[in-house]
C-alpha positions in Angstrom: 129.9 116.7 123.4 131.4 119.2 120.7 130.5 119.1 117.0 132.1 120.8 113.8 129.2 120.7 110.9 130.8 121.2 108.4 129.2 120.6 104.2 130.2 117.1 102.5 132.1 117.6 99.6 132.3 115.5 96.1 135.5 113.7 95.7 137.1 110.9 93.8 136.9 108.6 96.9 133.2 110.1 97.5 134.7 109.8 101.1 131.5 111.1 102.8 129.2 109.4 100.5 130.6 106.2 101.6 130.2 107.2 105.5 126.5 108.3 105.1 126.0 104.6 103.6 127.5 102.8 106.3 126.4 105.4 108.8 123.0 103.9 107.6 124.1 100.1 107.5 125.7 100.2 111.0 122.3 101.8 112.4 120.7 98.3 111.3 121.3 96.3 114.1 120.9 98.8 116.1 116.9 98.9 115.4 116.8 95.5 115.3 117.9 95.6 119.1 115.4 98.0 119.7 112.4 96.1 118.4 112.5 98.4 115.6 113.6 96.1 111.9 109.9 97.1 110.4 111.7 100.4 109.9 114.4 99.2 106.9 114.6 95.3 107.8 117.9 93.4 109.2 119.7 93.5 106.1 122.7 96.1 105.3 120.9 99.2 103.0 124.0 99.1 100.9 123.1 95.1 99.9 118.9 95.9 99.6 119.7 98.9 97.5 123.3 99.0 95.1 122.7 102.0 94.3 122.2 103.5 97.9 125.3 104.8 97.5 124.5 106.5 94.5 122.1 108.5 96.1 123.9 110.1 98.5 126.5 111.3 95.6 123.9 112.9 93.4 122.9 114.7 96.6 125.9 115.5 98.1 126.6 116.9 94.2 123.6 118.6 93.8 123.9 120.6 97.3 127.6 121.7 96.0 126.7 123.0 92.6 123.6 125.3 94.5 126.7 126.2 97.4 129.1 127.1 94.7 126.6 129.0 92.1 123.1 128.9 94.2 121.1 127.9 91.4 118.8 125.0 92.1 116.6 124.4 94.8 118.1 124.7 98.3 120.4 121.6 99.2 122.6 121.2 101.5 124.4 117.6 102.9 125.9 118.2 106.5 128.4 115.9 108.3 128.3 116.2 112.1 132.3 115.4 113.6 133.2 114.8 116.5 136.2 115.9 118.4 138.8 113.5 119.9 140.9 113.8 122.0 143.9 113.9 119.9 142.4 116.7 118.6 141.5 115.4 115.5 138.0 115.3 114.3 135.7 111.9 113.0 132.6 112.0 111.4 129.4 110.7 114.1 126.7 111.9 111.7 125.2 112.7 108.6 121.4 115.1 107.3 120.3 116.1 104.0 117.8 119.2 103.5 116.4 120.3 100.3 114.3 123.1 99.4 110.6 122.5 97.1 111.1 119.4 97.6 109.1 115.9 99.5 109.7 112.6 98.3 107.0 110.6 96.2 106.1 108.5 99.4 105.2 111.6 101.3 103.5 113.3 98.1 101.6 109.7 97.6 100.1 110.1 101.3 96.1 111.4 99.8 95.7 113.1 103.3 98.7 115.4 103.1 98.6 116.0 100.1 97.1 119.9 101.0 100.1 120.5 103.1 102.6 118.9 100.4 100.5 120.9 97.7 100.8 124.4 99.3 104.3 124.3 100.1 104.9 123.2 96.8 103.4 126.1 95.2 104.9 128.3 97.3 101.9 129.7 99.1 103.9 129.7 102.5 107.1 131.4 102.7 109.3 128.4 102.3 110.1 124.9 103.8 113.0 122.4 103.8 112.5 119.3 104.2 114.4 117.1 106.4 115.9 114.3 104.3 118.4 112.1 105.8 118.9 112.3 109.7 121.3 109.7 110.4 124.5 109.1 113.4 127.0 106.5 112.6 126.6 103.5 115.6 130.1 101.8 114.4 131.6 101.0 117.7 134.7 102.9 116.3 132.3 105.8 117.3 130.0 104.9 120.4 131.6 107.9 122.9 131.6 110.4 120.6 128.3 109.8 118.7 126.0 110.6 121.3 124.4 114.9 120.4 125.1 114.6 116.7 121.5 114.6 115.8 120.5 117.5 117.6 123.2 119.5 116.8 122.3 118.7 113.1 119.2 119.9 113.5 119.9 122.9 115.4 122.1 123.7 112.6 120.2 122.8 109.9 117.4 124.9 111.4 119.4 128.3 111.8 120.3 127.6 108.1 116.7 127.1 107.0 115.1 129.9 108.9 118.2 132.5 109.1 120.1 132.2 106.3 117.5 131.6 103.6 114.4 132.8 106.2 112.3 129.5 105.4 109.4 129.0 108.0 109.0 125.8 108.5 111.1 122.0 108.5 109.4 119.3 108.0 111.1 115.1 115.2 108.9 115.6 118.6 112.0 115.5 120.7 113.8 118.7 119.0 111.1 120.5 118.2 109.5 119.1 115.7 105.0 118.8 115.8 103.0 116.0 114.8 101.1 116.3 111.4 99.7 112.5 110.9 100.8 109.3 110.1 101.3 107.4 107.2 102.1 103.9 106.0 104.5 102.6 103.0 104.0 99.8 101.6 107.4 98.1 100.2 108.3 96.3 97.3 108.2 93.0 99.0 104.7 94.0 100.8 105.5 94.8 104.2 104.1 97.7 105.6 106.8 100.7 106.9 104.9 103.1 109.1 105.7 106.6 109.1 104.8 110.3 110.6 105.3 113.6 108.8 106.5 115.8 110.9 107.3 119.8 110.9 109.0 122.6 112.8 108.5 126.4 113.0 111.3 127.9 112.4 110.7 130.8 114.0 109.6 130.1 116.9 112.3 129.1 119.5 113.0 126.4 121.6 113.1 126.3 125.4 
């Protein structure tokens, strides 16, 4: 399936932020069917987290600012669009990338602090954190979404490793390698298991 990768755009209607939010919500039933409901629960994230869409609106705005001015830390919010038989494109996936950043649930993992502190201190050539990678599981995209995640990772790798000259991007099928496991305690007391992974951007995939 051919995909077009573009930057998410700020707009009064917040169209791209709404798509990313709805894509996350569409994953909830799918994750439950494969036994992974522990990750995000069974209630749509837009309901559980009322400010969830705001997170994506802000990320899109920050990425647009970086793209237009070059100021701040490197950031991109990407939308993968699939080509329909009609010649039109529909959004099927999204990714958010942030340079010089790790979320608090990663920074709080003591056994990972050696590597995260080294990255944030600039001791490495540079790293890009893959903060969001989501594919839309709504009924309307089921014939078109397959491969969207891989296309987004490929694009992100080429951008961060080529244009920015970074060394590392923080999923195994896409040549990511395990660093270590971690567990996040959610507000309701439930434990959310995670895995910290990294990809060497200068290494060619086979």
